[in-house]
Structure formats: structure tokens, C-alpha cells
Backbone as CSV, one residue per row, in Angstrom:
resi,resn,N_x,N_y,N_z,CA_x,CA_y,CA_z,C_x,C_y,C_z
1,MET,10.631,37.139,-60.475,9.250,36.995,-61.249,9.082,35.982,-62.361
2,LYS,10.262,35.671,-62.817,10.125,35.060,-63.799,9.863,33.490,-63.360
3,SER,10.257,33.343,-62.174,9.893,31.972,-61.568,8.914,31.640,-61.119
4,LYS,8.015,32.711,-60.845,6.634,32.431,-60.052,5.658,32.463,-61.530
5,THR,6.096,32.866,-62.851,5.500,32.754,-63.920,5.667,31.168,-63.979
6,THR,6.881,31.121,-64.355,7.177,29.756,-64.735,6.444,28.652,-63.784
7,THR,6.681,29.135,-62.454,6.198,28.097,-61.328,4.287,27.661,-61.621
8,LEU,3.640,28.720,-61.834,2.053,29.272,-62.197,2.021,28.338,-63.211
9,PHE,2.972,28.650,-64.422,2.593,27.855,-65.735,2.643,26.446,-65.495
10,SER,3.872,25.804,-64.981,3.580,24.624,-64.544,2.653,23.821,-64.001
11,ALA,2.540,24.757,-63.231,1.445,24.154,-62.031,-0.501,24.383,-62.858
12,SER,-0.335,25.034,-63.669,-1.453,25.404,-64.777,-1.304,23.835,-65.677
13,THR,-0.454,23.624,-66.420,-0.086,22.427,-67.351,-0.117,21.297,-66.644
14,LEU,0.270,21.270,-65.085,0.018,19.773,-64.611,-1.598,19.700,-64.416
15,ALA,-2.315,20.595,-64.274,-3.612,20.750,-63.433,-4.368,20.352,-64.626
16,LEU,-3.993,21.139,-65.795,-4.874,20.464,-67.447,-4.952,19.051,-67.628
17,CYS,-3.314,18.835,-67.572,-3.128,17.219,-68.134,-3.905,16.110,-67.054
18,ALA,-4.172,16.552,-65.756,-4.826,15.763,-64.777,-5.934,16.149,-65.007
19,ALA,-6.489,16.804,-65.344,-7.974,17.254,-65.547,-8.268,16.171,-66.883
20,MET,-7.174,16.306,-68.064,-7.520,15.632,-68.852,-7.377,13.986,-69.047
21,LEU,-6.381,13.650,-68.154,-6.275,12.235,-67.574,-7.785,11.968,-66.859
22,PHE,-7.973,12.223,-65.893,-9.338,11.888,-65.493,-10.845,11.947,-66.122
23,THR,-10.857,12.815,-67.293,-12.273,12.829,-68.119,-11.721,11.746,-69.125
24,SER,-10.536,11.550,-69.825,-10.668,10.426,-70.206,-11.034,8.916,-69.811
25,ASN,-10.736,8.911,-68.512,-10.835,7.403,-67.933,-12.163,7.304,-67.225
26,SER,-12.847,8.702,-67.229,-13.880,8.249,-66.647,-15.251,8.242,-68.184
27,SER,-14.589,8.452,-69.134,-15.464,7.980,-70.300,-15.177,6.601,-70.914
28,ALA,-13.941,5.968,-70.641,-13.668,4.887,-70.632,-14.710,3.577,-70.480
29,ALA,-15.059,2.409,-71.093,-16.012,1.719,-71.135,-16.058,1.131,-69.870
30,PRO,-17.161,0.796,-69.180,-17.439,0.295,-67.711,-16.601,-1.383,-67.859
31,LYS,-16.065,-1.701,-66.756,-15.558,-2.998,-66.828,-16.493,-3.756,-65.947
32,ASP,-16.426,-5.252,-66.536,-17.110,-5.929,-65.824,-18.673,-5.657,-65.373
33,THR,-19.341,-5.499,-66.451,-20.604,-4.851,-66.295,-21.188,-6.310,-66.856
34,LEU,-20.895,-7.162,-67.394,-22.026,-8.640,-67.288,-21.628,-9.571,-66.404
35,ASP,-22.621,-10.425,-66.479,-21.935,-11.191,-65.703,-21.263,-12.370,-66.504
36,ALA,-20.816,-13.796,-65.848,-19.618,-14.333,-66.319,-20.240,-15.205,-67.879
37,ALA,-21.661,-15.591,-67.669,-22.300,-16.293,-68.746,-22.223,-15.195,-70.025
38,ASP,-22.681,-13.898,-69.453,-22.966,-13.170,-70.891,-21.043,-12.817,-71.566
39,VAL,-20.188,-12.739,-70.862,-18.727,-12.378,-71.266,-18.658,-13.539,-72.103
40,LYS,-18.877,-14.870,-71.332,-18.234,-15.946,-72.439,-18.746,-16.501,-73.783
41,PHE,-19.958,-15.790,-73.604,-21.223,-15.842,-74.764,-20.283,-14.799,-76.096
42,VAL,-20.141,-13.572,-75.479,-19.884,-12.448,-76.368,-18.148,-12.624,-76.591
43,LYS,-17.555,-13.151,-76.428,-16.117,-13.657,-76.240,-16.094,-14.871,-77.593
44,SER,-16.593,-15.867,-77.208,-16.861,-17.044,-78.044,-17.569,-16.670,-79.491
45,GLU,-18.481,-15.888,-79.139,-18.829,-15.579,-80.700,-18.359,-14.511,-81.176
46,SER,-17.690,-13.743,-80.592,-16.729,-13.091,-81.452,-15.667,-13.769,-81.904
47,ALA,-14.843,-14.929,-81.090,-13.868,-15.576,-81.984,-14.298,-16.148,-83.027
48,ALA,-15.821,-17.132,-82.989,-16.371,-17.960,-84.216,-16.868,-16.796,-84.907
49,GLY,-17.253,-15.505,-84.937,-17.768,-14.760,-86.306,-16.163,-14.391,-87.025
50,THR,-15.233,-14.073,-86.152,-14.308,-13.805,-86.978,-13.578,-14.686,-87.944
51,ALA,-13.560,-15.856,-87.144,-12.945,-17.352,-87.537,-13.729,-17.749,-89.231
52,LEU,-15.431,-17.284,-89.034,-16.316,-17.920,-89.763,-16.087,-17.038,-91.070
53,VAL,-15.682,-15.127,-90.982,-15.542,-14.575,-92.026,-14.156,-14.818,-92.798
54,LYS,-13.131,-15.602,-92.054,-11.848,-16.266,-92.816,-12.402,-17.102,-93.899
55,ILE,-13.159,-17.913,-93.012,-13.502,-19.419,-93.425,-14.296,-19.193,-94.662
56,ALA,-15.328,-18.386,-94.548,-16.112,-18.098,-95.717,-15.418,-17.275,-96.974
57,GLY,-14.813,-16.373,-96.323,-13.537,-15.971,-97.497,-12.955,-16.911,-98.116
58,LEU,-12.700,-17.936,-97.422,-11.514,-18.898,-98.281,-12.709,-19.559,-99.354
59,GLY,-13.855,-19.746,-98.859,-15.062,-20.280,-99.413,-15.286,-19.118,-100.769
60,VAL,-15.165,-18.485,-100.666,-15.417,-17.176,-101.594,-14.179,-17.587,-103.253
61,GLN,-12.781,-17.760,-102.341,-11.908,-18.128,-103.345,-11.963,-19.255,-103.900
62,LYS,-12.259,-20.406,-103.224,-12.372,-21.788,-103.529,-13.400,-22.683,-103.937
63,ALA,-14.442,-22.293,-103.360,-16.022,-22.688,-103.844,-15.741,-23.133,-105.418
64,GLU,-16.195,-24.258,-105.826,-16.322,-24.872,-107.535,-17.498,-24.367,-107.984
65,ARG,-18.677,-24.529,-107.115,-20.078,-24.601,-107.448,-20.491,-22.795,-107.154
66,ALA,-20.949,-22.263,-108.091,-21.388,-20.887,-108.252,-22.287,-20.593,-107.188
67,ASP,-23.089,-21.489,-106.514,-24.120,-21.294,-105.302,-23.695,-21.436,-103.994
68,VAL,-22.694,-22.290,-104.014,-21.725,-22.318,-102.973,-21.039,-21.287,-102.830
69,LYS,-20.166,-20.543,-103.940,-19.578,-19.347,-103.919,-19.973,-18.074,-103.272
70,ALA,-21.768,-18.061,-104.237,-22.611,-16.782,-103.679,-23.047,-17.409,-101.900
71,PHE,-23.312,-18.166,-101.615,-23.413,-18.684,-100.050,-22.146,-17.796,-99.643
72,ALA,-20.957,-18.366,-99.735,-20.030,-18.069,-99.017,-19.927,-16.248,-99.071
73,GLU,-20.216,-15.629,-100.297,-19.952,-14.206,-100.037,-20.840,-13.538,-99.266
74,MET,-22.356,-14.306,-99.260,-23.502,-14.008,-98.151,-22.937,-13.910,-96.801
75,LEU,-22.047,-15.028,-96.220,-21.929,-15.358,-95.071,-20.408,-14.236,-95.048
76,VAL,-19.682,-13.906,-95.634,-18.691,-13.033,-95.305,-19.310,-11.275,-94.996
77,THR,-20.212,-11.262,-96.003,-21.324,-9.805,-96.234,-21.950,-9.900,-94.480
78,ASP,-22.452,-10.851,-94.093,-23.569,-10.800,-92.981,-22.625,-11.145,-91.557
79,HIS,-21.825,-11.608,-91.676,-20.799,-11.986,-90.314,-20.145,-10.976,-90.340
80,THR,-19.490,-10.526,-91.184,-18.440,-8.824,-90.835,-19.441,-7.789,-90.370
81,GLN,-21.039,-7.712,-90.834,-21.517,-6.726,-90.057,-21.960,-7.492,-88.608
82,ALA,-22.409,-8.440,-88.345,-22.660,-9.031,-87.172,-21.355,-8.753,-86.342
83,ASN,-20.067,-8.928,-86.938,-18.779,-8.910,-85.882,-18.880,-7.320,-85.436
84,LYS,-18.882,-6.531,-86.197,-19.165,-4.978,-86.242,-19.995,-4.805,-84.898
85,ASP,-20.973,-5.101,-85.288,-22.030,-4.985,-84.241,-21.926,-5.610,-82.480
86,LEU,-21.039,-6.608,-82.823,-20.462,-7.728,-81.513,-19.578,-6.592,-81.175
87,ALA,-18.366,-6.217,-81.882,-17.259,-5.351,-81.211,-18.101,-4.122,-80.631
88,GLY,-18.674,-3.620,-81.156,-19.226,-2.417,-80.660,-19.880,-2.947,-79.178
89,LEU,-20.906,-3.305,-79.268,-21.504,-4.270,-78.151,-20.698,-4.441,-76.939
90,ALA,-19.238,-5.324,-77.269,-18.392,-5.401,-76.407,-17.593,-4.505,-75.353
91,THR,-17.871,-3.352,-76.441,-16.914,-2.288,-76.113,-17.879,-1.556,-74.890
92,THR,-18.941,-1.614,-75.375,-19.782,-0.482,-74.347,-19.980,-1.339,-72.931
93,LYS,-19.973,-2.853,-72.931,-19.850,-3.335,-71.943,-18.601,-3.651,-70.989
94,GLY,-17.219,-3.006,-71.875,-16.004,-3.473,-70.985,-15.404,-4.742,-71.232
95,VAL,-15.912,-5.379,-72.314,-15.394,-6.641,-72.844,-14.457,-6.623,-73.795
96,GLU,-13.008,-7.402,-73.633,-12.138,-7.214,-74.539,-12.483,-8.244,-75.379
97,VAL,-12.413,-8.115,-76.712,-12.480,-9.184,-77.564,-11.103,-9.576,-78.462
98,SER,-10.892,-10.755,-78.717,-9.309,-10.688,-79.745,-9.772,-10.930,-81.118
99,ALA,-8.962,-10.231,-81.868,-9.224,-10.507,-83.291,-8.267,-11.405,-83.929
100,VAL,-7.563,-12.356,-83.220,-6.720,-13.396,-83.492,-7.675,-14.524,-83.472
101,ILE,-7.618,-15.596,-84.272,-8.517,-16.791,-84.573,-7.677,-17.882,-83.852
102,SER,-9.116,-18.469,-83.264,-8.536,-19.441,-81.958,-7.835,-20.926,-82.954
103,PRO,-6.868,-21.194,-81.851,-6.389,-22.506,-82.408,-7.398,-23.500,-83.171
104,LYS,-8.333,-23.910,-82.874,-9.284,-24.879,-82.817,-9.835,-23.997,-84.581
105,HIS,-10.495,-23.084,-84.756,-10.888,-22.702,-86.110,-9.389,-22.463,-86.771
106,ALA,-8.389,-22.186,-86.338,-7.439,-22.257,-87.231,-7.207,-23.653,-87.992
107,GLU,-7.099,-24.358,-86.817,-7.120,-25.854,-87.751,-8.328,-26.086,-88.688
108,GLU,-9.452,-25.600,-88.281,-10.663,-25.634,-89.636,-10.150,-25.033,-90.738
109,PHE,-9.509,-24.040,-90.708,-9.237,-23.402,-91.699,-8.280,-23.764,-92.585
110,GLN,-7.407,-24.228,-91.882,-5.667,-24.699,-92.770,-6.742,-26.486,-93.118
111,LYS,-7.328,-26.982,-92.307,-8.187,-28.001,-93.334,-8.646,-27.907,-94.728
112,LEU,-9.344,-26.627,-94.383,-9.993,-26.242,-95.964,-9.296,-26.207,-97.024
113,GLU,-8.621,-24.950,-96.043,-7.205,-24.728,-97.367,-6.482,-26.018,-98.124
114,LYS,-6.388,-27.118,-97.378,-5.872,-27.933,-98.209,-6.461,-28.995,-99.004
115,ALA,-7.967,-28.560,-98.808,-9.073,-29.105,-99.165,-8.531,-29.275,-100.934
116,THR,-8.755,-30.362,-101.700,-8.762,-30.433,-103.221,-10.020,-29.854,-103.546
117,LYS,-9.914,-29.487,-104.687,-11.045,-28.758,-105.490,-12.354,-29.495,-105.359
118,ALA,-11.941,-30.361,-105.898,-12.956,-31.644,-106.219,-13.807,-31.858,-104.504
119,ASP,-13.346,-31.752,-103.320,-13.833,-32.072,-102.023,-14.175,-30.724,-101.161
120,PHE,-13.361,-29.791,-101.625,-13.676,-28.450,-101.182,-15.510,-27.830,-100.636
121,ASP,-16.042,-28.207,-101.723,-17.455,-27.350,-101.292,-18.099,-28.399,-100.176
122,LYS,-18.119,-29.699,-100.470,-18.655,-30.655,-99.486,-17.841,-30.265,-98.255
123,GLU,-16.659,-30.406,-97.998,-15.976,-30.123,-96.539,-16.908,-28.567,-95.896
124,PHE,-16.020,-27.461,-96.832,-17.138,-26.131,-96.504,-18.102,-26.144,-95.984
125,LEU,-19.411,-26.775,-96.750,-20.526,-27.085,-96.585,-20.728,-27.409,-95.117
126,SER,-20.169,-28.764,-94.995,-20.171,-29.568,-93.860,-20.008,-28.803,-92.660
127,ASP,-18.478,-27.850,-92.503,-18.035,-27.174,-91.561,-19.261,-26.276,-91.175
128,ILE,-19.830,-25.496,-92.292,-20.780,-24.329,-92.283,-22.035,-25.001,-91.053
129,VAL,-22.656,-25.827,-91.599,-23.811,-26.825,-91.298,-23.398,-26.787,-89.571
130,SER,-22.369,-27.432,-89.254,-22.108,-28.016,-87.967,-21.631,-26.960,-87.002
131,GLY,-20.961,-25.707,-87.818,-21.057,-24.353,-86.839,-22.095,-23.763,-86.336
132,HIS,-23.115,-23.861,-87.875,-24.049,-22.994,-87.523,-25.426,-23.368,-86.598
133,LYS,-25.132,-24.773,-86.358,-26.195,-25.442,-85.308,-25.524,-25.491,-84.022
134,LYS,-24.224,-25.394,-84.141,-23.898,-25.077,-82.588,-24.313,-23.567,-82.187
135,CYS,-24.101,-22.704,-83.020,-24.356,-21.561,-83.111,-25.731,-20.714,-82.663
136,VAL,-26.274,-21.661,-83.345,-27.728,-21.276,-83.152,-28.203,-21.666,-81.872
137,SER,-27.816,-22.802,-81.286,-28.117,-23.327,-80.531,-27.419,-22.163,-78.764
138,LYS,-26.555,-21.728,-78.812,-25.580,-21.004,-78.167,-26.507,-19.451,-78.281
139,PHE,-27.093,-19.318,-79.769,-28.103,-17.658,-79.574,-28.925,-18.142,-79.023
140,GLU,-29.920,-19.013,-79.144,-31.213,-19.580,-78.485,-31.044,-19.481,-77.276
141,GLU,-30.001,-19.821,-76.616,-29.714,-19.927,-75.018,-29.397,-18.387,-74.451
142,ALA,-28.636,-17.774,-75.184,-28.259,-16.119,-75.045,-29.602,-15.580,-75.188
143,ALA,-30.386,-15.805,-75.881,-31.832,-14.630,-76.294,-32.634,-15.227,-75.134
144,LYS,-32.639,-16.229,-74.647,-33.820,-16.722,-73.455,-33.149,-16.563,-72.312
145,ASP,-31.573,-16.491,-72.288,-31.109,-16.524,-70.742,-30.155,-15.664,-70.313
146,SER,-29.552,-14.543,-71.241,-28.826,-13.344,-70.992,-29.494,-12.664,-69.894
147,LYS,-28.657,-12.137,-68.976,-28.826,-11.367,-67.718,-28.888,-9.678,-68.519
148,ASP,-28.409,-9.718,-69.564,-28.131,-8.354,-69.821,-28.881,-8.312,-71.070
149,SER,-29.827,-7.020,-71.433,-30.614,-6.631,-72.000,-30.188,-6.577,-73.587
150,ASP,-28.712,-5.686,-73.317,-28.130,-5.837,-75.078,-27.478,-6.667,-75.518
151,VAL,-27.320,-7.854,-74.749,-26.668,-9.094,-75.222,-27.882,-10.172,-75.518
152,LYS,-29.025,-10.016,-74.814,-30.225,-10.756,-75.100,-30.688,-10.210,-76.529
153,GLY,-30.861,-8.948,-76.938,-31.524,-8.104,-77.935,-30.568,-8.613,-78.936
154,TRP,-29.288,-8.431,-78.959,-28.311,-8.791,-79.867,-28.423,-10.217,-80.379
155,ALA,-28.511,-11.155,-79.674,-28.781,-12.610,-79.903,-30.306,-12.737,-80.456
156,GLU,-31.331,-12.142,-80.118,-32.256,-12.132,-80.413,-32.503,-11.807,-82.052
157,LYS,-31.707,-10.428,-82.082,-32.026,-9.912,-83.689,-31.101,-11.059,-84.641
158,MET,-29.880,-11.606,-84.218,-29.131,-12.530,-85.095,-29.688,-13.773,-85.114
159,LEU,-30.624,-14.219,-84.488,-31.132,-15.352,-84.979,-31.554,-15.739,-86.059
160,PRO,-32.411,-15.245,-86.642,-33.606,-15.306,-88.177,-32.320,-15.354,-89.079
161,THR,-31.174,-14.558,-88.998,-30.148,-14.641,-89.951,-29.027,-16.119,-89.954
162,LEU,-28.644,-16.346,-88.616,-28.146,-17.525,-88.384,-29.051,-18.728,-88.760
163,LYS,-30.401,-19.075,-88.293,-31.034,-19.933,-88.690,-31.126,-19.923,-90.619
164,ALA,-31.246,-18.948,-90.907,-31.251,-18.807,-92.216,-30.126,-19.334,-92.904
165,HIS,-28.544,-19.050,-92.585,-27.663,-19.435,-92.914,-27.607,-21.123,-93.140
166,LEU,-28.487,-21.594,-91.708,-27.985,-22.885,-91.438,-28.594,-23.693,-92.559
167,ALA,-30.116,-23.202,-92.577,-31.037,-23.569,-93.603,-30.361,-23.659,-94.857
168,LYS,-29.907,-22.802,-95.522,-29.250,-22.582,-97.042,-27.984,-23.507,-97.015
169,ALA,-27.236,-23.551,-95.640,-25.802,-24.307,-95.927,-26.319,-25.729,-95.939
170,GLU,-27.615,-26.676,-95.486,-28.093,-27.754,-95.348,-28.418,-28.062,-96.819
171,GLU,-29.362,-27.181,-97.647,-30.034,-27.148,-98.573,-28.801,-27.187,-99.566
172,LEU,-27.804,-26.844,-99.681,-26.594,-26.921,-100.388,-26.076,-28.119,-100.277
173,ALA,-25.771,-28.630,-99.219,-25.116,-29.701,-98.913,-25.948,-30.924,-99.516
174,ALA,-26.909,-30.963,-99.383,-27.893,-31.689,-99.948,-27.539,-32.046,-101.234
175,LYS,-27.142,-31.111,-101.942,-27.263,-31.019,-103.715,-26.281,-32.112,-103.905
């Protein structure tokens, strides 16, 4: 009798574990729900956004001019939220994004980190202008050509903010 109860208990436990395993796997994010171009956009913009927050954080610390420091703070705030939104979108679409800064962006960060106080603001703004020009172009393309409506919608939503950042960076760089 004791072995029958133990066998029944073991079988029940195994069934419960299997049910939990299948339930958790079925609720996992779908894989490969985006086409290759959309996956590339999500991954590259996630990497760029992560790097920008770090670079802007450096701007908050090192900027000499109060207007450049305030701009860097705005970049940190806006791009931190954008990164959270994009990470959520990536998760729902089954796209894995990295929180590690790419070597290219790490070089930019290190260059700015080594910049003298006198040169920092100019170099920082130059990097922000250059990066945002590329970014606006990529977002315009994604807003127009993305096959996924959520990716397209996110790109469209971000474009006005990115264009405003670019305009402000250009204005500050011209001073």
C-alpha cells in the first residue's frame, strides 16, 4: 500500500512538473516574429540607445556649459525611457538585445572620457549631432519600411523626439 501511494504521489508530481514546464514554455515570447531588417533595426537601435545613455551620462558629469549639461540630462531621461520601451517591444517580438556596449560605442565613450574640460562640450555635441543624424535616418526608414506594425509605430513615435534632440544639439554646437 505504501509503495502504491508513493508511486501515485511521484506520478502526480511528475505530471504537475510537466504541466508547469509546458505552460511556462507556451507563454514565452515567440521567436523569429520579425523579418531580418526589423530584427537588425531593433538590435542596432537597442545598442545605440544603451551607448547614448552612457555617453549622455558622461555629458552630465563633464560638460562645462550649463546648457550642454541640461541637454545631456534630457538625453539620459528620454533615451532611458526609449530603451525601456524598445526592450519591451523586443521581448514581445522574441528578439534578444544586449545590454553590453559595442566596441565602436565604447571607443566613442573612451574618447570623450579622455577629452579635456575645454574640449569636452565641443566633442560631445559633435558626437551627438553625428549620431542623431544617422539615427533619424534609420528611424525614418523603419517608420516607412518596417514590416511589423509595432516596430513601425515605435519608430514613428520616436522620430519627433530624435529630431528635436538633433536640432538642439546643432543649436548648442553652433554657440
